[in-house]
N, C-alpha and C positions, 0 to 999 in steps of 0.2 A: 586759648586753646583750640581746637576743632571742634565744630558742632559733631553731635553722635546721636543717632535716629535710636529713640529708646520709645518705649510702649506705654504709655500713663493716660488710663481712663476712668472716668469717676461719674459714679450714677447722677444723675441729674437731680438731688435731692433738695439743694439749696442753692444761692447764688452764691453763698460761701466757698462751697465747693469750687463752681465755677474760679472763680477767686483765687484761691488758695493754691489750686493742683494746675490751673491757668489748660483745660479742656477746652476745644471748641465744640464739640459737640458731641453726647454722649454715645451717640450710633457709629462715630466712624472713629478708625482708631488716628490717634494725632502723634503727629512726628516732633519732639519737642529737640531742643538743642539741651546745650549741656548745663547753660544757664538757667534754665526752668526747670530743669531736675533738681538743681542745687536749691531754685526757690521751693521746691514741693518739699525735699529734706528737708531745709531749716523747715519748716511749720512742722515735720512730723517731729524733730528734735525738740523744739519749744514745748510741743503737746508732751511729748515723754517725759520733760524734764517734772513738768506738775506731777506725776506721780512719785517724784524726788525727793524726801525731805529732810536729806543729811545733811543739808549745807544752810540750814536753818539754826537758829538759837536754840540749845537742847536737845538736839538732835543726834543721832550717829553720822558721822562722816564715813561714806562708802557704803550705808546700808540703806537698802529697800525698809519698807514698813514690813516689822516681824519680828521675828517668827510666829506661825500662829499661836505658840506656847502662849505667849506673851501676852497673847489678843490684841495689837497692836496693824497686825498686817500678816497678807497670809505667804511673806517671800521667807525663805533664809538667806543666808548670810552669801552662800557663793553665787546668787544672783546679784546680789551690788558688785561684784567683781565681772561679770559678764557683764550687766550695765555700763561698767567702767569701760570694758573694752570696745564697747559699742561706739563709744561717744570717743574713743579713741582712733578707730577709723572713719567715724564720722569726720572729723577732722583732717586726718588725711585724704578722703575723697571730695570734701565740699573746701576746703581753708576755710571753713568757719571757726574759730577761736574763742566764740560767745562760752563756751564751757569747760578750757582746759583748768581753770582756777578750780574748778569746781571736782572734778576728775583727778588733779594731783592730788587735790586735798583728801579725797576718797580712796584712791588707791595707796597713799603714805597715809592714813591716819589707822590704815586695818594690817600693816604690814608684821606685827605680832614686835614680840619683846627680843627674839631673837633676827628681826628681817628676814623673816622667812614664810612671811603670810600664816602662822601658826599662833595666832594671838590664846592666850591661855581661856579668855572666857570663851571658845569656842568646844575647848578643847572635849567636851563632854560629847560633843557631834560632828567632829571635824572629820569628814572625809578625805580621801586623797583627790578626789576629782572635786571637791571643795577648794582646798588649795590648788589645786592644779588650774582652776580656772583665775583665778588669781594672777596664777604664775602668768597664764598664757595675753593676758590685758596686759601685763609688763614689758614682756617679750613684743606685742604687736607696738607698743609706745617705743622701744627702742628700734625694733625695724622701721619705724614710720616715720622717725627725728620727730616725735611728738616731744612737746619740748622738756629738756631735764629739770629734773627737780636742784632744789638747791644744793650746793656743793656738801652739805655736812647733813644732808639728806641720803637714805637709799636709793642708788640709784637705778633703772630700770633693767637694763642687762644682767645687776648683779642680782637682782631680786628674782630675775626669773632661775637663775643661774642656783641661788639658792633653793628654791622649789624644787627644782630638778636634783642635786644633791643630798636633798632630805629624803627624796622617793628613791634613788637608787640605793641606799646604802641598806645592805644585808637584816637587818631587821625590818625594812617595808617590802622591799620584794624579797621573800624567803621562798623555801623549798616547799613548800604545802602546793601540792596538784605540778611539781616541777618547775616552778616560780610563778609569776604576776606578780603586780600589787593585790592586795585585800582592797572591799572597797571601804572599810573605816582607817583611821590610824591608829588608835590605840585597840588595847586586846581586851581592854573591860568596855570598850564600845558596843553598843547593838548594831551587826553588820560585821563586825570586824570575820566573822568566818566565810564569809562572802566575797569571791573575785568577782572584779570587771562589770556588776552592773547591779539593772534594777530585780528585786525582788517580786514574786507577786502579792497583789495587795491584797491586805489581811483581811478576808472575807468567812471565815468560818470557825476560827477557835482562838482564846487569848493568847495560848503559848504561842501558837505559829504568828502571830504581831509580832510578837517580841523577837523572836529569832529567825525572821524573813523580812524585815520593813525594810522599806526605801530605796532609792536608787543611786545610781554610780557609774562612770565614765573612766574609771580607776586606769586603769592600761592604755586607753583608748588617749588619755590627756597625756601621759608618760609617753607612748610615743610620739605623739606630735609634737611636744614642747621640746622631744630630745633632736626631731628632726630639726625645728627651726635653729634650735642651739649649734646643730650641726652644721649648718650652710652660712651662719650667722659669724662663726668663731671659728669655720674650718680646721674643729678639733674633732676627729673622727672616733673618739670615745663616744661623744653622743648619737651619732649613726651608729659605732656599732651595737649598743644598747636600744636604740630604737629599732633595730631591725632582728635585735634580738625579741622583743616585745610585740612584733610582729608576727616573729616563728613561733611563739609561744599562744598566741591568738588563734594562729592558722590549728596547731600540733593538739592542741586542747579542743579543738572544735564551735570558740567562738565565732568565727569566718568559719560557714560553712564550707567547704571544701568541694561542693557540687555546683551550687546555686551564688555563692558569695556572699549571702546575707550575710550579717552581723548579729549574733544572739547577747543577751544581756548579762547572762556570766553565771555561776555555779557553787556551791557551798564545798569549803576543804574536807569537811567531816565525810562526804563523797567523792575526795580527790576529781573535784570540778565537773562531776559527772554526770550531775544533773543538772543539764543544760534551761535554765529558762528562756524559753524562744521567744520572749517579746521579744521586737524589733523596734526602734524608736528610732527619728530622724536622724539626730547626732552623733550616732554613732559611727555606721559609715562616713559618714562626709568629714569626719576627723579623720578616718583613719586615712579617705584619696587626698582629703588635705596637707597632712603628715607625707605621704608617700609624692606626693608633687612637689614638699621640698625637698627629698631625699633624691629623686630621679633630677632635680636642680643641680645640686650638690654634687652628686656623681657626675657629671656632665652627660645625662642621660644615656643611663644605665637603662638596659632594655628590661630588666628586670622589675624596674620601678615601674617603667611604660606599661608592660601589661599588667601588673595589678593595678594601674589608675584604672586603664581601660576597660576592666572585667569589672571592676566593682564599680567604676562610674554607671557600665550598662545596666548592673542590675539593682543601682539605686535608682537610676533614673526610670525605671521600671515599677518599681515596690512604693518609692515615695512623689510622684506625681501622675498628675490626671491632669490632661490636655497640658503638659506641660508646668502645670501649675503646683508649687510643692503643697505636700496633704501629709499630715501625721496620721498614718495608716492606722497603726493599733490602737488611736485614741476619738479618732473622727467618726470611725464606722462600726464601735462595738463600746459595751459597757463593762469597767464604770470608764466617765467620761475623763478625758484630759485633766490628766494634775496640776495643780499651779506650776510647776518644775515644767511639762509638757507644753503647755503656754507657749514659752517662751522659745524653744528647739528652732523653728523654721528661721528665727533670724540672724544666728549662728549659721546655719547650713549656707543659706544665699550668701553670707560675707566671706565662706570657707571655698566657696565654689568660684566667685570671684577670684581671690585668690590662685586658684589653681590654676586660670587660664591665663594667668602673668608667667606661672612657672612651668606650667605643663602644657606649650601654644599648641599640641594638637587635639586636646580637651575642647577650642572655642565652641568649634562647629554645635558640638552638643552639649554643653555649658549656656551660651550664650541666649536662646531660644529661651530656657526654663528661666533665667535672670527677668529678662522679658516679659515674658506672661504671667511670673508670678507677681512682679511689682505693677503691671496692669491690673490682676485682681485683685491684688491686697488693697490698692487706695479707690478701689472701683465702692468697698465695702465700709470705706471711713465715714460712716455720714452718720453717727450715733449723735444723742444728744448726751451733754447740754449745749456741746458746742456746733453741731450738727456737722462733725469731724472727727468724732471718735473712733478707733479703729477698733474691730473685735479680729475673729482666730478663722472664722469659717471664708475663705478666701474661692470656693468652688463653687458657689450657690449664685453665681450668676450676679454679683454685686449687692446683696441682701445683706442688710446687718441684720446681726442677731442680736436681737433685745437679752440683755444682762439678767434681766429678772427671768426670762426660760433658762439662761444656760449664761452663768455667770463668767462670761470669757469679753473681759475688757479691759486689762487691767496692762499693767508694766510690761509685762513677758509680750503682749499682743501688738503695745506699741512699739516696742524693739525692732518686733519681725517688720510691720512694713516700714520703719524707718531703716533696715538693712536692706529691705528688697529695694526700696528705691533710691538708697545713695548706692549701692553695690554697680547701679548700670554707669555710673561715675568710674570704673575701674580702668577704663579706656583712657584716661585723662591725666592719670596718677601714674607716678614711677611704681616700680617690683620693689617689696621688703628689702630693704639694703641689707647688706656683709657690712660686717667693722671694719673694712677699708673707707666706707662710705656714710658708715653710722657716726653718730655724736656719741649716745652711750658708753658710759666705763663700768667694765666687769669686775667679777672678782671669781676665777673658779673654783675659788676654797669655800663662797658664800654658801653660808647654814652649815658648816662642819663646826665641829668642835673649836671652840677660840675663835671663830670667824667672827662674830660681835661679844664682846665684853666677856671671855671668861671659859672655861671647858665645860660642855653640859654633859653631867655624869649621866653613867650607865642605870638603866633600872636597878637596882635594889630589893630585898626581899621587905624592906619598909614599905618603899613605893607601892610594892603589891599589894601589899595588907590593905595599904589607904584608900589605893584604887578601887578595892574588893570593899571597901566600907564605902567608898563613893556611892559607887558602884551599886549595892545594896541597899542605899539613902535614895538613889536615884528612879534605879529601875525597878524596885522591889516596894520603894514608899509609898507613898497614899495609893489607895485605891482607885483614887477619881482621875489622878495623875494619869495611870494606866488605864482606866477605861477611855480618857481622852486620849492615848496614843491610839489606840485599836478604832476607836470611832473616825480619828483623824482617818488612819489608813484606809477605811471601807471607802469616804470620801476623797481618796485617790488624791491626798498630801503627800508630799515627801518623806520626810522627818524631822522630828522634833530637833531642835538646837536652842541650845538656852545662849543666851547672851545676857551681859549683864549693862544696864543702862551708864550712859555716861552723858552728863551735858556738856555741851561746847558752844563757842558764840560762833559766829560766822556769817555771811553775807547772805542777803537772801537770796531766793531762787532768781535766777536771770529770766 
């Protein structure tokens, strides 16, 4: 492979930093070869895996420690899927297969009883966005020829199709607000009335906490996954539904028709007009990447080129400082960034890197921010106990922020830096493949009734009564649980999700 010029600089905190990241001098920009970037990414991938316990005996494959309600960690179910997707990209970009068995185990363990990433033990808090992040990880595995599961296991493409199919059905994409997915999947879940985004943190009253909790990007994920499936399968139905989703976001005002900012959502009881103008980096990044897939799928449709260029310009202005990615709404304001938000930078950089492959006209705008962000990210990876622990604040000139002062040194932050560095290798790898050159087996009916072991019956009166009982027990139950939920919100945590512990035996962490 040809060598590429990329920017990686680290602060001179210890000799270990120089050794791990191959930095010549801290004062000068060091131009590195692809092999040196791979070596840096390998170190970052190793450090990130130390946060994951799912491949250890007695732990749950696919899950980061959590959820907060369990007292075992800060992470919700969806972020395990994001972690798996990060390692899928890591393998694609570096060729290092060290974690492939761990990733395959995690992605397959969480598929659920109907092989659609809706495991029953997540029902009480399963959001469309949560399911979607697992589906996107499976889709990325198909597009990068990540090693296929054994024939008796669900396949990557079929899993992505199952997620999309379950979300495309009328019970999920309903007529409230003229269309769109709700945040939560079940009608009895908190947040069911919220479409496409995060609600304000509960800060004033108990009732507001119950009605307005948590975060989602349900429609952005659905749009993005549909765009990927359209290009991979050449099935135009996916593209039509993706465009319908874009149009809905535009018409309802979640994409600002003037400045192209992407807002978080609204409530169906207000016809989605009570727009929460919170802006987080991964909402527009998802739409930009999905648009690039549709631009490529349509052989250069000017409509998608215009949308990419216009939203990208707005995005780079809003979420970058001197070309370094910056989570604007929480790095500069109170309350501080949530555990979820601490992982957004990495997804955005991964998606932007792929955009340069599918929409090459974006390269001159995107490559400088990938390079500057990677440089800034690595420079602050100087924290204890290893001397290379990574934090969240990349625009402070290489300063690692003590987690005792600001608790930002976990799995999300490590994912961010790994993604930033590995994305510099995007020119070294092929673009996402299509079905004609891919190896993953699909099933266009995956996730639909009879697709896996029998017909899923519709919701009956008995189901609704039972769900109501569950809701009363869960939501209106012990007062201490509800107090915890509100306190949790005020501290910026996304949402409480139950998980049933399950002991498994697996290999030790690599």
